[in-house]
N, C-alpha and C positions, 0 to 999 in steps of 0.2 A: 647541546647541539645548536649551533648558531649560524650554520650555512657558510662557515669560513670566516675570514677576516671581516671586521666590522666596517660599516659604511658601504659606499658604492664603488670601491676599488674594482676596476675591470668589469664594471656593469653599467655603462652609460645608457644603454637602451632601457634597462630596467628602471633607472632613475628617471628618464624622460617619461616613461609610461606611468609611473607612480605620480609624478608631478601633474601630468595631464588628468589623471583620475581625480586627484584632489581638487584641481581647478574646476573641472566640470561639476563635481559633486557640490562644491561650495557655491558655484554660480547658480545652479538650479535651486539650491537650498535657500540662498538669499532672496531669490525671486519668488520663492514660495511655490515652485513648480515641481517639487520632489514627488508629490502625490500623482502627478501626471506621467511620471516615468514608468516604463514597462510596456512591452509589446503585446498586442492582441491580434486577433484574426483581422479585424477591421483596419488596423494600422498598416498591415502588409498588403492585404488583398483588395482593399477598397479605397482607403484614403492615401496610401503610399506616403506615410509621414516620414520624410527623409530625416528631419531633425531627431525624431525618435530613434531611428535606426542608428544614427551616429551616437546619440546620447546613451543608448543601451550598451555600447561597447565600453564606455569610460565611466559614466556617472552612476554611483551607488544611490539607492533610493532611501537609505536611512543611515544614521550615524553608526549604529552597531555593525551593520554590514560593511561600512567603510573601514572601521577599525580592524575587523577580522580580515577583510580583503587586503588591506595594505600590509598587515602582518605577514600574510601568506605570500603576497607578491614580493615583499622584501626578502623573505627567506629563500624563495625560489630563484633569487638572483644567482644562486650557486650554479644553476644550469647555464647561465650566460658565461660565467667564468669557466665552466667545463668545456663548452663547445665553441665559445667565442661569440662576439656580438653579432657577427654576420649571420651565422646559422641560427642564432637565437632570434634574430629578426624574422627569419623564415618561419621558425616555430610559432612566433606570435601571430603572424599573418595567417598561417595554416590553421592554427587552433581557433582563431576568431572566425574565419570564414567557414570552416567546416562545421563548427558547432552552431553557427548561425543557420546554415543550410539544414541541419538536423532540426533546429527549432522551428524553422519555416515549415518543414515537412510535418512536424508534430501539430502545429497550428492548423495546417491544411486538413489533417486527419480529424482533429477534434472539432473544428468548425464551430467554435463558440464565439459569436459576435458581441456578446454582452460583457465579457470580463477581460481584464488584463491578465493573461495567463502566465506571462514571463516577466520576472523582475528585471531590473536594470543593473548593469555592472559587468565587469570583465569576467563573468563566470566561466566562459569558454576557456580562456587562457589559464585561469586559476586551477580549474579541475582537470584540464589537460595536463597540467604540470604534475599532478599526483601520479601519473603513470611513470614518467622517468624517476620520480621520487621513490616509488615503490620498488622499481627494478634496479635503479642505479645508485641509491644512497645506502651505504651499509649501516647496520646498527652498531654503535660504538659502546653503549652501556645498557645494562638491564638493572631494574630495581623493582621492589615490591611495595605496594600500598594496600594495607589491610589484607595481605595474603595474595593479592592479585599482581601478576607479573606484567610490568610495562617496560618498554624500551624508550630511548630518548626520542624516537620518531613518533611516539604516541601523542605528544603535544601537538604536532603538526596535523595528525589525523583528527584529533579532537577539535582543533580550530576549523578544519575543513568541514567536519560534521555540523558544527554550529552554523557555519555559513550556508551549508547545503540546506539546512532546515530553518533558516532564519525567516523565510516568508512562506514556508511549507510548500504547497504545490507550485507557487510562482517561482520559487528558487530551486526546487527539486528538479524540474525539467531542464532548465539551463545547465545545472550541474551535471546531470546525466549526459547531456549532449556534449559537454566539455570532456567528460571521461571518454566518450566514444571517439572524439577528435584526437585526444591524446593517444588512444590505443591505435588508431590508424597511423599516426606519426611513428609510434614505436614499431609498428609492423613494416615501416618504410614503404608505404603505399606510393606508387609512382616514383619510388626512389627519392622521396621528399627529403630524407635526411642528408642527401648529398647536395641539395640545392643551395645556392648562395646568391645574395644580391651583389650588385656592383659595389665596390668599396666606398664610393662617394656617398651612398645612402647611409651606411652605418657611421661614417665619419660626420655626416650631417647631424645625426642624432647626438654624436659625441660633442659637437660644437654647441648644440642647443642645450645640453645638460647644464644645470646650475651647479655651482661649487658644492661639493659634499662636505658635511661637517664631520670632524673626527677621523679623517683618513690619515694614515701614517704619512708624514710629510715627505718621505723619501721613496715612496712606493712608485714603481714605474707603471706605465699604462698597461702592459701585459708582458709577462716574462716566460710564456710557454716556449718561445723560440730559443731560450737559453742563452741569449747574448748579453743580458744585463742582470746581475744578481739583485734579487728583490730584498725588501726590508727583512722579511722572515729569513731568507737565505743568509743574510749577514749575521742575524741573531744566532742561527744554528751554527755558523762558522765560529762565532765568538764563544758560545757555550760549549760546543763540542768540536775541538780542534780536528783538522782534517786527518783522515786515516791514511796510513802509508799506502802509496800506490800499489805496492806488491801484494797487499792484503785486501784490496778492494774487490768485492764481488758485485758485479753489475746487477742491480735489482731487476726483478721480472717486470715486464711492461704492464701486466695486469695489476700489480701492486702499486705501481706509480699512478695508474689510472684511477685506482680506488681512492687514493689520497687527493688527487686532483679533483675528483668528483665531490669531495668534502669541502672544496674551496681553496685549497693550498695550491701554490704555483708549482710547476713541474720541477724546477731546479731545487726548490726547498724539499719537495717530496722525495726526489731521488737521493739528495744528500742525507736526509733523515733516515731513509731506508738503509743506506750504506752504514751509518753509525749504529743502527739498530740491528744490523746483520739480517736485513730483509724481514724483520718482524713488524707487521703492520701496526699492532697495538702499541709497541714501544715507539715506533716512528711517529705515531699520532701524538703520543705524550711529549716527544721531543719538540714537535712543531708547536703544540699548544704552550709548552714552557717557553719556547723562543718568543712567541707572541706576547707573553705576559711580561717580558723584560723591556 
């Protein structure tokens, strides 16, 4: 399970966010201020340390947290491909803001002025993403290790658990707040899942994004509209010639949505389902085989 095609194809907002996290983390690490990161009761209710509020969104406080955090952010780019960069920007803002409000509420209740209770980093976004991951990403394979049954999703959960417990109480609370934020988004509170930003905002992020390495050279920006065949679509057409029009059975919309949620574009998903006679497992194998060519 790799979250769909490699690289940052159709995920410019995710790329910008990851680059920002790396820059903030490296900057504070070089300056030797990593140990100062993290929010406390004093930072919010007495000192109002604005720089800490901003740093807490992007900068990880340690290298292990950075590695696991970047791995999860990179995998969760599948959601930007699924719902589009515009709505994914809304998801980021909503997750960060709501999880931060929960963190402030927790600090107000605990009222401990002596300790940094909350670790630094985009925990709100990362753990909010586990909610759509749980409900929206299907299990594709199962396997056993020492008699214990695991799915391909288990590695993502284990990475999340490692990050959640990386700083024990300091990371546990932001992680829980992120899960609560993701749950509210999933429940469509205030119809947030319908909200969109003006197009110039997401296009601004797209222009800021640095060139991604290893992307297929012929991949379009986004092919959900169905007007330009993607790299994978052409590979499917080459490996599996088109079915006669009279025998084509239009795939169910929920089957197409399942494959799109795995990171494949809509045209490729539909065509693979047609060749697989609407069998999702077979269609997935067709798409993966097309990517390998």
